[in-house]
C-alpha positions, 0 to 999 in steps of 0.5 A: 186117286193117283195120276200117271202119264202113259206113253203109248206108240208116241202118244201121251195119255194121262190116266187116273188110278183109284187105289182100293182096300183089300176088302173092296178088292175081295168084294169085287172078286166075289161078284164073278160072272154067273155059272154056266147054264146047267141041264134041267133035272134029269137031263145031261149037259153036253159041253164044249171040251175046248174053245172053238167054232161050231161048224155044223149042228146035226140035231134040233129040239125034240130029236131022238138020239142014240149013244154015239150019234154026232150032235155037232162038229166043233172046229178047234185048231183046224181040226174038226171034232165030233161032239157025240151023244153020251147016251140015248135020249131026246134033245131038250135044248140046243144052245148054239148055232152053226158059226157060233164061237164057244169057250171050254165048258160052254153048254152046247145042248141037253139030252133027257 
């Protein structure tokens, strides 16, 4: 362990930093967060194309949708983006709600 004195906005803090080996660093890097949720077999995942906020969810579990139907509205950078159904099918899960914040690639819903 190495001790350091850090000054933040005029307040001094004493911190200890532990040095680890390259193999320990590699091991901690391999314990990355779990992969995003995937659609069930035969289903299609609808994911967020960009980070933003969900303004509206227009579908529910079990809803029949046609290709091009607006599934939800995603606000990103003050723009409202329609998330459209890529194919005809039935919504098997809705993974977000109005007001949710999502990151790029987050699972929004699945269609089978």
